[in-house]
C-alpha positions, -999 to 999 in steps of 0.1 A, spaced: 469 -375 587 494 -346 587 524 -354 566 558 -357 583 587 -344 563 618 -364 552 644 -341 537 669 -354 512 701 -337 500 722 -353 472 759 -350 466 793 -364 476 806 -337 500 791 -344 534 801 -311 550 785 -289 524 755 -312 521 747 -311 558 750 -273 559 725 -271 531 703 -295 549 704 -276 582 699 -243 564 667 -257 550 655 -272 583 666 -245 607 666 -268 637 679 -240 659 646 -221 659 633 -219 694 665 -235 709 682 -213 735 719 -203 728 731 -221 760 714 -254 750 735 -285 752 736 -302 718 745 -339 716 758 -355 684 756 -393 682 774 -408 652 779 -444 643 814 -454 653 807 -491 657 844 -498 653 877 -482 643 872 -480 605 871 -449 584 839 -437 569 851 -446 534 847 -483 544 810 -479 547 809 -486 584 811 -453 602 796 -417 600 817 -393 580 835 -368 602 830 -341 576 792 -345 582 797 -339 619 821 -310 611 794 -293 590 769 -296 619 794 -281 644 802 -252 620 766 -245 614 756 -243 651 788 -225 662 782 -199 635 748 -192 651 762 -189 686 758 -224 700 790 -235 717 779 -263 740 782 -293 717 793 -328 726 800 -359 705 791 -391 722 794 -428 712 800 -462 726 815 -487 700 802 -523 699 813 -550 723 850 -558 719 859 -525 703 875 -494 719 856 -462 714 887 -441 720 904 -460 691 874 -454 669 875 -416 678 911 -415 667 909 -436 635 876 -421 623 889 -386 626 868 -374 656 897 -367 680 911 -343 655 877 -328 649 870 -323 686 904 -305 691 899 -283 661 865 -270 672 868 -273 710 840 -300 712 839 -326 740 842 -363 732 823 -386 755 831 -423 755 798 -438 765 814 -471 776 828 -450 806 795 -431 812 773 -437 842 739 -452 835 703 -444 842 675 -469 847 645 -462 824 612 -480 826 598 -497 796 565 -516 789 584 -549 796 609 -539 823 638 -516 825 667 -505 803 701 -491 815 708 -461 793 740 -440 793 734 -407 811 751 -384 786 725 -387 757 697 -383 782 713 -352 796 714 -330 765 688 -305 754 689 -314 718 701 -349 705 710 -353 669 713 -390 658 737 -395 630 734 -432 618 749 -447 587 725 -464 563 739 -499 559 732 -536 561 732 -556 594 738 -594 596 711 -599 622 685 -573 616 689 -567 578 691 -530 582 707 -506 607 698 -469 605 681 -445 629 665 -467 656 693 -492 658 721 -466 660 708 -457 695 721 -490 708 755 -472 710 739 -453 740 740 -485 761 767 -499 783 783 -531 770 765 -553 795 731 -540 783 741 -544 746 747 -581 754 714 -584 772 695 -569 742 706 -599 722 694 -622 750 660 -605 747 658 -610 710 672 -576 699 641 -562 681 618 -554 710 645 -539 732 657 -517 702 621 -504 699 618 -498 737 651 -480 738 638 -455 713 607 -450 734 628 -438 764 656 -420 747 643 -388 730 659 -378 697 652 -344 683 667 -347 648 681 -376 628 704 -371 599 712 -403 580 747 -407 564 738 -425 531 769 -414 513 785 -448 509 771 -473 535 781 -510 533 751 -529 520 768 -563 528 781 -561 564 777 -535 591 815 -535 599 823 -521 565 846 -531 536 820 -531 508 809 -495 505 781 -487 480 779 -451 467 745 -437 474 753 -400 475 727 -386 498 718 -375 533 683 -381 548 668 -361 576 637 -360 597 623 -358 632 605 -392 631 631 -421 633 605 -447 626 594 -431 594 631 -426 584 638 -463 589 607 -472 569 620 -449 541 655 -463 543 641 -498 541 621 -490 510 652 -474 495 670 -508 499 641 -528 486 630 -541 520 595 -543 534 590 -528 569 577 -562 581 612 -576 574 626 -554 602 604 -561 632 618 -533 654 603 -506 631 567 -517 636 574 -524 673 587 -488 677 556 -475 659 533 -495 683 551 -478 712 544 -444 698 579 -435 688 568 -426 653 549 -437 622 559 -467 600 534 -460 572 553 -443 543 520 -427 531 525 -403 561 558 -391 546 563 -360 525 597 -364 508 614 -331 500 644 -332 477 664 -300 483 685 -305 451 670 -332 429 691 -321 400 722 -335 418 707 -370 422 729 -394 403 723 -428 420 692 -449 414 680 -480 433 700 -499 458 697 -534 472 713 -553 500 737 -579 488 720 -607 508 755 -621 514 751 -624 552 717 -642 548 733 -667 525 762 -675 548 739 -678 578 728 -712 566 762 -725 579 755 -711 614 734 -720 644 730 -686 660 713 -683 694 713 -648 708 748 -639 697 762 -604 701 765 -584 669 803 -581 671 808 -619 675 783 -629 649 794 -602 625 830 -614 628 820 -650 620 800 -639 589 829 -619 577 853 -648 582 831 -671 563 828 -645 535 866 -644 533 869 -682 532 844 -683 504 863 -657 484 893 -680 487 872 -709 474 877 -730 506 843 -726 523 830 -760 510 860 -777 527 847 -771 562 840 -805 578 804 -815 571 801 -839 600 805 -811 625 771 -796 617 764 -759 617 788 -736 635 775 -727 670 776 -691 683 756 -672 709 749 -667 746 724 -696 748 754 -720 744 771 -708 775 779 -738 797 769 -763 770 793 -789 756 794 -809 724 814 -821 695 806 -794 671 824 -762 661 819 -732 685 829 -696 681 834 -672 711 836 -676 749 800 -687 751 809 -720 733 842 -726 751 831 -760 764 827 -774 729 853 -799 718 863 -776 690 859 -740 700 876 -706 695 877 -684 726 873 -646 725 847 -620 734 845 -614 706 872 -631 685 882 -611 654 872 -621 619 909 -629 612 911 -651 643 880 -669 632 892 -673 596 925 -687 608 908 -711 632 883 -724 606 911 -726 580 929 -752 602 897 -773 602 895 -775 563 895 -809 548 911 -819 515 
């Protein structure tokens, strides 16, 4: 088996690091000067990259500088934030509006994009047209934890290329298989992983962990396998990786990887581990096909209550907190979170409610 290369650059300056990375990889070779180059960061919500939630704008700036210096001027940044968040707000807060103005690069809000039906082994997926319409797509995920899939990196970042309705449907379908099938119909030419300071507790940031590196490769499956190993996870713990491999998206076996460290002398960080915080709090929740934004907000709210020392004062007779699309239309006496549980006797509306709203709602239910 021919080895597939994963390239690693260490440091703390994303702009300089990515220029070094691209200079090593030379992705422009064979690419016409008039090629349309799409940049897909992770702007899941409106939080700065320092929070560990979103892609550093300096990384994107370095990519733009690199390609423009070589005569490529048809670049576009595209993203669709998660359900309940506004992409335009994320563009502004995360520094991308300023970046686009400075370099004359177009910003595309994928929530407003038209969609294209793509056939998959189990049906069809509605994919935003913009990422399908570029000549060279660069995926720019953040390496971080995820409260439902353990890890979010290369493959899962493509979920931002879906309209909100389809994002919700992915959760109805179980999330893992549709993530794999999306990768099989949305070609990515290069993936550069922002592993500068991803949050290894929650995908929405707030607990950044310095990792000081960028990872790059052309096989998103292999990159996710490598990222999982970096965080102490087995590939089997993240089903969408092996499912994507089975669909021919890439290779999950790390023995197929040749890891090239461009500047090993700059490596300062060692091993990393997910905090496991979300998994521990999940014991209090009955989750049935909940959207990430809603579930993530609930996990975050429970985390804050626990920090205050009041989590054990939630009413025990109410059972586990209900959340998810399966509860739509059901009624009961338990605690429900989100519009899907609105018929429960004790429920908080919202699609999704914010973590603060959930925390305040649960706080009112605390017993002495």
